[in-house]
C-alpha positions, 0 to 999 in steps of 0.5 A, a space after each residue: 389283417 388286410 383292410 378288406 378282411 377287417 371290414 368284413 369282420 367288423 360287418 359281421 360283428 355289427 350284425 351280431 350286435 343288433 340282436 338275435 337273428 333267426 337261423 335263416 338270417 344268420 346263414 344268409 349273413 354267413 354266405 354274404 360274409 363268405 362271398 365278400 371274403 372271396 371277393 376281397 381275396 380276389 381283389 387282394 390277388 389282383 393287387 398283388 398281380 398288378 404290383 408284380 406286373 408293375 415290377 416286371 414292366 419296370 425291369 423291361 423298361 430298364 432293359 429296353 433303355 439299356 438295349 436301345 443304348 447298345 443299338 445306338 452305340 452299334 449303329 454309331 460304330 457301324 457308321 464309322 466302320 462303313 466310312 473306314 471301309 469306303 476310305 480303304 476301298 478308295 485307297 485300294 482302287 487307287 493302288 490297283 489303278 497305279 498297279 495297272 499303270 505300272 504293269 502296262 509300262 513294264 509290259 511295254 518296256 519288256 516287249 521293247 527289251 525283248 525286241 532289242 535282244 532279238 535284234 542283237 541276237 540276230 546280229 550276233 548270229 550273222 556275225 558268227 556266220 560271217 566269222 565262220 565263213 571267213 575262217 573256212 575260207 582261210 582254212 581252204 586257202 591254207 590248204 591250197 598253199 599247203 598243196 603248193 608247198 608240199 608233195 602228195 605224201 606230205 613232204 615239203 617239195 624239194 626235200 625228197 632225200 633221206 637227209 630231210 626226214 625232219 622236214 617230212 615229219 614237219 609236213 605230216 604234222 602240218 597236214 594234221 593241224 590243217 585237218 583239225 583246223 578245217 574240222 573245227 570250223 565245220 563243227 562250229 558251223 554245224 552247231 551254230 543253231 545250238 545254245 552254247 550252254 548245250 554244245 561248245 566246240 573247243 581246242 583240246 589235246 592237239 585236236 578239237 572237242 565237242 562238249 555236250 551238256 547232260 540236258 541235251 543228250 540224256 533224260 534226267 537220271 538216265 544213261 541212254 541218249 534221247 532223241 534230241 541227243 541223237 539228232 545232235 550226234 547225227 550232225 557230228 557224224 555227218 562232219 567227221 565221217 568223211 575223214 574218220 579213218 584219219 581220226 581218233 575219237 575219245 568219248 569222256 563221260 563226266 558228272 558232278 560230285 553230288 552223288 556217291 563216288 562209286 555211282 559217279 563212275 558207273 554213270 559217267 562210264 555208261 553214258 560214254 558207252 551209250 554215246 559210243 553205241 550211237 556213233 557206231 550206229 551212225 557209221 563211225 567204225 568202232 575201232 576209231 572210238 575209245 569210251 571212258 568215264 571220268 566220274 567227277 574227277 575232271 570238273 570244269 567249274 566249281 561244284 558249289 553252285 548250280 551253274 557249276 554243277 550243271 557245267 560239270 555234267 557233260 560228255 566230251 567227244 575229243 577228236 584228234 589226228 590218228 598218228 599211225 602213219 607218222 609212227 610208221 614213218 618214224 619206225 622206218 616204214 616211210 
C-alpha cells in the first residue's frame, strides 16, 4: 500500500477508536476519507506522470546529445569537402587557363600553316601553268617542224614514190602522236582548277585518258550525271570537238568490289552510258563513242582501304586517234 493511502487508513481507525460517534459524524468522516483518498490517488498519478516525464526527458537529452554529435561531425565533413572543392576548382581554373593558352597558340600555328600551305599551293599552281604553257609551246614548235618535214597528206617530203610506203606510214603515225600530245596538253590546261583526286589526265593505250572520280560525276548511289559532272564534261567536249572526227572515244565505267558482282556490272555500264549521252548532247557524234562497263575487274588500287576503293570508283574517257585513214592506206586505198 502506498504511504498516502496507509495514512488515510490509520486516520480512519483513529477516529473509530475514540469512541462511538453519531451517524452524521461518521458520514462526514467517510466523506473526508473518500476526499483524501481521491487526492492521494491524484498525487500518486502526478508522481507517476512526473517519473515518466523524467524518463522521456532523459531519453530526449540523450538523443539531443547524439544528434548534436552527428551535426558536429557533418559540419566538420562539410568544411573538409568545401576545402577540397575549392582546391579542385582552383586546379580546374588553372587547367582551363592553360588550355586556353594552348588553344590560342594552336590557332596561331594553324593559321600560320594554312597561310604557308596556301602560298605553296599558289606557287605550285603557277609552276603547273608555266609547265603547261611550255609544253604547249613545245607541241606547237613540233607541229611547225612537222609541217616543214612532211607533205600535207602526212608523207615525208622527198618520199613521194610508191617505194616509200613505210615512210608514209611513219608520217601518219607521227601526226597522230603529235595530235594526241597537243590534245593532252590542252586537257591538262582545261582541268587545272580541279583537284587531282577528282580529275587526272594520263597516257593510255596510245592515246590520252581523262579519269573522273565517282564523286565528281554522280550523286551517291545514282547512275545519272549531276550538274557538277556535266560542267566538267562540257570542258572536255570544248577541247576535243574541234578534232573529234579524227578521234575514237571509249568510255569505261569502273566500280570497286564492295557490292554484288552482278550489280557492279549494271552500275558501271549504266554510268558509262550516262556519260556517253551527255557527250552526245554536247556535240560529240555518237558514232565516235563506245561505252562499256568494266565492273570491278580493272582496279587501279587495292580494295582493302577506303582510299583504294574511292580510287576504283571512277569513269575513264579514253581518247585515241582514229586509224581509218591509216587502215585505208594500208589496204591500198592510199
